[in-house]
N, CA, C and O atoms as a printed pandas DataFrame, in Angstrom:
     atom_number atom_name residue_name chain_id  residue_number  x_coord  y_coord  z_coord
0              1         N          UNK        A               1   74.295   -5.231   59.149
1              2        CA          UNK        A               1   73.451   -6.003   59.097
2              3         C          UNK        A               1   73.452   -7.060   57.969
3              4         O          UNK        A               1   74.122   -6.738   56.987
4              5         N          UNK        A               2   72.844   -8.232   57.920
5              6        CA          UNK        A               2   73.059   -9.499   57.053
6              7         C          UNK        A               2   71.746   -9.173   56.312
7              8         O          UNK        A               2   70.709   -8.923   56.925
8              9         N          UNK        A               3   71.829   -9.187   55.037
9             10        CA          UNK        A               3   70.538   -9.219   54.153
10            11         C          UNK        A               3   70.133  -10.720   53.851
11            12         O          UNK        A               3   70.901  -11.670   54.001
12            13         N          UNK        A               4   68.942  -10.802   53.445
13            14        CA          UNK        A               4   68.118  -11.987   52.837
14            15         C          UNK        A               4   66.971  -11.505   52.256
15            16         O          UNK        A               4   66.494  -10.371   52.315
16            17         N          UNK        A               5   66.489  -12.719   51.554
17            18        CA          UNK        A               5   65.354  -12.499   50.642
18            19         C          UNK        A               5   64.205  -13.393   51.337
19            20         O          UNK        A               5   64.177  -14.623   51.361
20            21         N          UNK        A               6   63.488  -12.718   51.765
21            22        CA          UNK        A               6   62.109  -13.459   51.896
22            23         C          UNK        A               6   61.157  -13.887   50.695
23            24         O          UNK        A               6   61.078  -13.233   49.655
24            25         N          UNK        A               7   60.532  -14.907   50.916
25            26        CA          UNK        A               7   59.687  -15.436   49.564
26            27         C          UNK        A               7   58.333  -15.806   50.143
27            28         O          UNK        A               7   58.315  -16.552   51.121
28            29         N          UNK        A               8   57.013  -15.279   49.542
29            30        CA          UNK        A               8   56.123  -15.891   49.978
30            31         C          UNK        A               8   54.957  -16.171   48.358
31            32         O          UNK        A               8   55.231  -15.791   47.220
32            33         N          UNK        A               9   53.960  -16.768   48.707
33            34        CA          UNK        A               9   52.911  -17.055   47.674
34            35         C          UNK        A               9   51.879  -16.035   48.041
35            36         O          UNK        A               9   51.312  -16.161   49.127
36            37         N          UNK        A              10   51.545  -14.937   47.170
37            38        CA          UNK        A              10   50.688  -14.142   47.143
38            39         C          UNK        A              10   49.989  -14.127   45.725
39            40         O          UNK        A              10   50.424  -14.405   44.608
40            41         N          UNK        A              11   48.478  -13.609   46.266
41            42        CA          UNK        A              11   47.487  -13.513   44.974
42            43         C          UNK        A              11   48.053  -12.257   44.121
43            44         O          UNK        A              11   48.348  -11.211   44.699
44            45         N          UNK        A              12   48.179  -12.393   42.856
45            46        CA          UNK        A              12   48.717  -11.484   42.101
46            47         C          UNK        A              12   47.712  -10.757   41.146
47            48         O          UNK        A              12   47.353  -11.281   40.091
48            49         N          UNK        A              13   47.330   -9.686   41.507
49            50        CA          UNK        A              13   46.106   -9.230   40.347
50            51         C          UNK        A              13   46.462   -9.250   39.090
51            52         O          UNK        A              13   45.696   -9.766   38.277
52            53         N          UNK        A              14   47.624   -8.727   38.696
53            54        CA          UNK        A              14   47.754   -8.960   37.284
54            55         C          UNK        A              14   47.848  -10.603   36.711
55            56         O          UNK        A              14   47.244  -10.853   35.667
56            57         N          UNK        A              15   48.321  -11.292   37.142
57            58        CA          UNK        A              15   48.761  -12.401   36.456
58            59         C          UNK        A              15   47.268  -13.413   36.950
59            60         O          UNK        A              15   47.022  -14.441   36.319
60            61         N          UNK        A              16   46.286  -12.925   38.230
61            62        CA          UNK        A              16   45.326  -13.513   38.463
62            63         C          UNK        A              16   45.508  -14.847   39.212
63            64         O          UNK        A              16   44.561  -15.634   39.204
64            65         N          UNK        A              17   46.585  -15.151   39.825
65            66        CA          UNK        A              17   46.716  -16.493   40.224
66            67         C          UNK        A              17   47.618  -16.088   41.236
67            68         O          UNK        A              17   47.930  -14.898   41.273
68            69         N          UNK        A              18   48.212  -17.084   42.280
69            70        CA          UNK        A              18   49.147  -17.001   43.412
70            71         C          UNK        A              18   50.307  -17.368   42.366
71            72         O          UNK        A              18   50.345  -18.119   41.391
72            73         N          UNK        A              19   51.475  -16.303   43.140
73            74        CA          UNK        A              19   52.650  -16.613   42.405
74            75         C          UNK        A              19   53.460  -16.096   43.466
75            76         O          UNK        A              19   53.093  -15.485   44.470
76            77         N          UNK        A              20   54.969  -16.526   42.993
77            78        CA          UNK        A              20   56.156  -16.159   44.239
78            79         C          UNK        A              20   56.306  -14.535   44.545
79            80         O          UNK        A              20   56.547  -13.825   43.568
80            81         N          UNK        A              21   56.204  -14.039   45.574
81            82        CA          UNK        A              21   56.357  -13.038   45.525
82            83         C          UNK        A              21   57.892  -12.970   46.123
83            84         O          UNK        A              21   58.387  -14.074   46.347
84            85         N          UNK        A              22   58.808  -11.681   46.443
85            86        CA          UNK        A              22   59.694  -11.706   47.140
86            87         C          UNK        A              22   60.267  -10.324   47.668
87            88         O          UNK        A              22   60.053   -9.303   47.014
88            89         N          UNK        A              23   60.966  -10.286   48.805
89            90        CA          UNK        A              23   61.427   -8.700   49.113
90            91         C          UNK        A              23   62.822   -9.122   50.113
91            92         O          UNK        A              23   63.082  -10.167   50.710
92            93         N          UNK        A              24   63.520   -7.907   50.007
93            94        CA          UNK        A              24   64.761   -7.890   50.549
94            95         C          UNK        A              24   64.272   -7.734   52.308
95            96         O          UNK        A              24   63.382   -6.981   52.703
96            97         N          UNK        A              25   65.111   -8.650   53.183
97            98        CA          UNK        A              25   64.921   -8.480   54.516
98            99         C          UNK        A              25   66.176   -8.423   55.467
99           100         O          UNK        A              25   67.186   -9.116   55.345
100          101         N          UNK        A              26   65.972   -7.627   56.278
101          102        CA          UNK        A              26   67.446   -7.551   57.598
102          103         C          UNK        A              26   67.277   -8.546   58.269
103          104         O          UNK        A              26   66.201   -9.144   58.230
104          105         N          UNK        A              27   68.238   -8.928   58.992
105          106        CA          UNK        A              27   68.623  -10.149   59.561
106          107         C          UNK        A              27   69.294   -9.319   60.695
107          108         O          UNK        A              27   69.969   -8.350   60.350
108          109         N          UNK        A              28   69.177   -9.594   61.930
109          110        CA          UNK        A              28   69.808   -8.991   63.165
110          111         C          UNK        A              28   70.866   -9.560   63.675
111          112         O          UNK        A              28   70.950  -10.755   63.391
112          113         N          UNK        A              29   71.975   -9.004   64.534
113          114        CA          UNK        A              29   72.859  -10.106   65.044
114          115         C          UNK        A              29   72.676  -10.156   66.362
115          116         O          UNK        A              29   73.083   -9.231   67.065
116          117         N          UNK        A              30   72.075  -11.177   66.863
117          118        CA          UNK        A              30   71.640  -10.959   68.324
118          119         C          UNK        A              30   72.675  -10.973   69.355
119          120         O          UNK        A              30   72.590  -10.513   70.493
120          121         N          UNK        A              31   73.939  -11.725   68.649
121          122        CA          UNK        A              31   75.262  -11.538   69.764
122          123         C          UNK        A              31   75.399  -10.215   70.359
123          124         O          UNK        A              31   75.486   -9.793   71.512
124          125         N          UNK        A              32   75.388   -9.519   68.786
125          126        CA          UNK        A              32   75.922   -8.003   69.285
126          127         C          UNK        A              32   74.844   -7.132   70.216
127          128         O          UNK        A              32   75.066   -6.316   71.111
128          129         N          UNK        A              33   73.815   -7.535   69.756
129          130        CA          UNK        A              33   72.520   -6.567   70.563
130          131         C          UNK        A              33   72.684   -7.038   72.378
131          132         O          UNK        A              33   72.798   -6.287   73.347
132          133         N          UNK        A              34   72.648   -8.241   72.336
133          134        CA          UNK        A              34   72.951   -8.880   73.717
134          135         C          UNK        A              34   73.801   -8.349   74.212
135          136         O          UNK        A              34   73.522   -7.964   75.348
136          137         N          UNK        A              35   75.209   -8.029   73.729
137          138        CA          UNK        A              35   76.449   -7.434   74.197
138          139         C          UNK        A              35   76.254   -6.273   74.667
139          140         O          UNK        A              35   76.567   -5.973   75.819
140          141         N          UNK        A              36   75.659   -5.396   73.760
141          142        CA          UNK        A              36   75.609   -4.054   73.986
142          143         C          UNK        A              36   74.071   -3.652   74.981
143          144         O          UNK        A              36   73.779   -2.542   75.426
144          145         N          UNK        A              37   73.362   -4.805   75.108
145          146        CA          UNK        A              37   72.540   -4.576   76.260
146          147         C          UNK        A              37   72.937   -4.811   77.565
147          148         O          UNK        A              37   72.249   -4.329   78.464
148          149         N          UNK        A              38   74.253   -5.683   77.925
149          150        CA          UNK        A              38   74.855   -5.946   79.107
150          151         C          UNK        A              38   75.923   -4.663   79.361
151          152         O          UNK        A              38   76.131   -4.144   80.457
152          153         N          UNK        A              39   76.596   -4.252   77.990
153          154        CA          UNK        A              39   77.569   -3.044   78.660
154          155         C          UNK        A              39   77.062   -1.644   79.043
155          156         O          UNK        A              39   77.674   -0.794   79.691
156          157         N          UNK        A              40   75.615   -1.551   78.429
157          158        CA          UNK        A              40   74.715   -0.247   78.495
158          159         C          UNK        A              40   74.058   -0.320   79.584
159          160         O          UNK        A              40   73.331    0.656   79.770
160          161         N          UNK        A              41   74.032   -1.310   80.582
161          162        CA          UNK        A              41   73.131   -1.526   81.525
162          163         C          UNK        A              41   71.528   -1.581   80.970
163          164         O          UNK        A              41   70.630   -0.875   81.428
164          165         N          UNK        A              42   71.425   -2.230   80.262
165          166        CA          UNK        A              42   70.155   -2.210   79.842
166          167         C          UNK        A              42   69.655   -0.982   78.903
167          168         O          UNK        A              42   68.606   -1.172   78.288
168          169         N          UNK        A              43   70.241    0.112   78.762
169          170        CA          UNK        A              43   69.628    1.285   77.864
170          171         C          UNK        A              43   69.686    0.722   76.174
171          172         O          UNK        A              43   69.040    1.267   75.279
172          173         N          UNK        A              44   70.296   -0.077   76.036
173          174        CA          UNK        A              44   70.306   -0.668   74.630
174          175         C          UNK        A              44   69.289   -1.120   74.224
175          176         O          UNK        A              44   68.908   -1.066   73.055
176          177         N          UNK        A              45   68.581   -1.749   75.367
177          178        CA          UNK        A              45   67.191   -2.385   75.193
178          179         C          UNK        A              45   65.718   -1.374   74.591
179          180         O          UNK        A              45   64.810   -1.655   73.809
180          181         N          UNK        A              46   66.000   -0.274   75.293
181          182        CA          UNK        A              46   65.061    0.562   75.076
182          183         C          UNK        A              46   65.239    1.075   73.486
183          184         O          UNK        A              46   64.264    1.511   72.874
184          185         N          UNK        A              47   66.643    0.979   72.835
185          186        CA          UNK        A              47   66.381    1.562   71.406
186          187         C          UNK        A              47   66.492    0.154   70.625
187          188         O          UNK        A              47   66.299    0.174   69.409
188          189         N          UNK        A              48   66.740   -0.851   71.150
189          190        CA          UNK        A              48   66.094   -2.167   70.166
190          191         C          UNK        A              48   64.437   -2.293   69.991
191          192         O          UNK        A              48   63.937   -2.936   69.068
192          193         N          UNK        A              49   63.725   -1.656   70.913
193          194        CA          UNK        A              49   62.258   -1.752   70.971
194          195         C          UNK        A              49   61.987   -0.987   70.102
195          196         O          UNK        A              49   61.037   -1.370   69.419
196          197         N          UNK        A              50   62.552    0.260   69.722
197          198        CA          UNK        A              50   62.134    1.192   68.851
198          199         C          UNK        A              50   62.678    0.887   67.362
199          200         O          UNK        A              50   62.232    1.654   66.509
200          201         N          UNK        A              51   63.581   -0.124   66.905
201          202        CA          UNK        A              51   64.218   -0.424   65.812
202          203         C          UNK        A              51   62.961   -1.379   65.253
203          204         O          UNK        A              51   62.137   -2.072   65.851
204          205         N          UNK        A              52   63.243   -1.036   63.503
205          206        CA          UNK        A              52   62.429   -2.048   62.904
206          207         C          UNK        A              52   62.573   -3.487   62.898
207          208         O          UNK        A              52   63.687   -4.007   62.961
208          209         N          UNK        A              53   61.716   -4.022   62.841
209          210        CA          UNK        A              53   61.996   -5.576   62.882
210          211         C          UNK        A              53   61.360   -6.170   62.022
211          212         O          UNK        A              53   60.264   -5.662   61.785
212          213         N          UNK        A              54   61.681   -7.278   61.311
213          214        CA          UNK        A              54   60.978   -7.827   60.251
214          215         C          UNK        A              54   61.553   -7.639   59.183
215          216         O          UNK        A              54   62.774   -7.481   59.151
216          217         N          UNK        A              55   60.570   -7.610   57.763
217          218        CA          UNK        A              55   60.882   -7.466   56.602
218          219         C          UNK        A              55   61.082   -5.738   56.312
219          220         O          UNK        A              55   60.651   -4.799   56.981
220          221         N          UNK        A              56   61.677   -5.733   55.400
221          222        CA          UNK        A              56   61.605   -4.256   55.015
222          223         C          UNK        A              56   61.299   -4.535   53.329
223          224         O          UNK        A              56   61.505   -5.572   52.700
224          225         N          UNK        A              57   60.735   -3.228   52.839
225          226        CA          UNK        A              57   60.664   -2.900   51.582
226          227         C          UNK        A              57   59.127   -3.752   50.960
227          228         O          UNK        A              57   58.303   -4.449   51.553
228          229         N          UNK        A              58   59.212   -3.389   49.783
229          230        CA          UNK        A              58   57.830   -3.834   49.349
230          231         C          UNK        A              58   57.648   -5.373   48.602
231          232         O          UNK        A              58   58.551   -5.483   47.773
232          233         N          UNK        A              59   57.070   -6.184   48.618
233          234        CA          UNK        A              59   56.769   -7.485   47.965
234          235         C          UNK        A              59   56.973   -7.294   46.441
235          236         O          UNK        A              59   56.569   -6.218   45.999
236          237         N          UNK        A              60   57.366   -7.900   45.831
237          238        CA          UNK        A              60   57.663   -8.100   44.268
238          239         C          UNK        A              60   57.495   -9.211   43.549
239          240         O          UNK        A              60   58.262  -10.167   43.661
240          241         N          UNK        A              61   56.399   -9.195   42.679
241          242        CA          UNK        A              61   55.895  -10.485   41.761
242          243         C          UNK        A              61   56.868  -11.083   40.993
243          244         O          UNK        A              61   57.179  -10.422   40.003
244          245         N          UNK        A              62   57.448  -12.132   41.141
245          246        CA          UNK        A              62   58.474  -12.980   40.177
246          247         C          UNK        A              62   58.305  -12.764   38.670
247          248         O          UNK        A              62   59.050  -12.374   37.771
248          249         N          UNK        A              63   56.903  -13.212   38.758
249          250        CA          UNK        A              63   56.477  -13.034   37.471
250          251         C          UNK        A              63   56.095  -11.807   36.388
251          252         O          UNK        A              63   56.487  -11.653   35.231
252          253         N          UNK        A              64   55.309  -11.105   37.085
253          254        CA          UNK        A              64   55.328  -10.011   36.218
254          255         C          UNK        A              64   55.746   -8.415   36.799
255          256         O          UNK        A              64   55.432   -7.361   36.246
256          257         N          UNK        A              65   56.526   -8.564   38.045
257          258        CA          UNK        A              65   57.247   -7.153   38.776
258          259         C          UNK        A              65   56.312   -6.443   39.463
259          260         O          UNK        A              65   56.746   -5.614   40.263
260          261         N          UNK        A              66   55.032   -6.574   39.338
261          262        CA          UNK        A              66   54.373   -5.816   40.457
262          263         C          UNK        A              66   54.695   -5.766   41.555
263          264         O          UNK        A              66   55.336   -6.735   41.962
264          265         N          UNK        A              67   54.415   -4.668   42.500
265          266        CA          UNK        A              67   55.032   -4.364   43.608
266          267         C          UNK        A              67   53.806   -4.108   44.317
267          268         O          UNK        A              67   52.911   -3.355   43.933
268          269         N          UNK        A              68   53.829   -4.941   45.621
269          270        CA          UNK        A              68   52.953   -4.656   46.420
270          271         C          UNK        A              68   53.203   -4.465   47.892
271          272         O          UNK        A              68   54.083   -5.117   48.454
272          273         N          UNK        A              69   52.496   -3.637   48.501
273          274        CA          UNK        A              69   52.558   -3.162   49.980
274          275         C          UNK        A              69   51.569   -3.862   50.956
275          276         O          UNK        A              69   50.375   -3.938   50.667
276          277         N          UNK        A              70   52.132   -4.439   52.263
277          278        CA          UNK        A              70   51.396   -4.888   52.877
278          279         C          UNK        A              70   50.862   -3.987   54.228
279          280         O          UNK        A              70   51.654   -3.612   55.093
280          281         N          UNK        A              71   49.640   -3.744   54.269
281          282        CA          UNK        A              71   49.008   -2.927   55.357
282          283         C          UNK        A              71   48.968   -4.116   56.627
283          284         O          UNK        A              71   48.027   -4.901   56.743
284          285         N          UNK        A              72   50.071   -4.099   57.480
285          286        CA          UNK        A              72   49.969   -5.256   58.720
286          287         C          UNK        A              72   48.808   -4.884   59.654
287          288         O          UNK        A              72   48.291   -5.766   60.339
288          289         N          UNK        A              73   48.356   -3.550   59.713
289          290        CA          UNK        A              73   47.361   -3.758   60.769
290          291         C          UNK        A              73   46.128   -4.077   60.438
291          292         O          UNK        A              73   45.392   -4.670   61.227
292          293         N          UNK        A              74   45.675   -3.643   58.963
293          294        CA          UNK        A              74   44.512   -4.309   58.443
294          295         C          UNK        A              74   44.571   -5.587   57.612
295          296         O          UNK        A              74   43.571   -6.082   57.092
296          297         N          UNK        A              75   46.018   -6.181   57.501
297          298        CA          UNK        A              75   46.096   -7.071   56.800
298          299         C          UNK        A              75   45.745   -7.201   55.161
299          300         O          UNK        A              75   45.354   -8.217   54.585
300          301         N          UNK        A              76   45.944   -6.151   54.698
301          302        CA          UNK        A              76   45.529   -6.083   53.296
302          303         C          UNK        A              76   46.603   -5.834   52.544
303          304         O          UNK        A              76   47.573   -5.419   53.178
304          305         N          UNK        A              77   46.782   -5.999   50.986
305          306        CA          UNK        A              77   47.523   -5.825   50.217
306          307         C          UNK        A              77   47.356   -4.552   49.411
307          308         O          UNK        A              77   46.167   -4.341   49.172
308          309         N          UNK        A              78   48.290   -3.519   48.854
309          310        CA          UNK        A              78   47.885   -2.494   48.037
310          311         C          UNK        A              78   49.047   -2.976   46.883
311          312         O          UNK        A              78   49.160   -2.357   45.825
């Protein structure tokens, strides 16, 4: 999987202001997944549903280095 870096402005409790946070993210090779779905008769589609999508890892402040984790269900940051 290809790697990329996501960036977002998030309020940093240490800096007491919005700063640029970053995290490593994975990018899927969609063509490969479509070919696998076709060759496996749709079985690969079930595997794709269980695969983690989107970003992975924690957000890191570019100013102070504080790491924060997003609780996607509650919309909170820790």
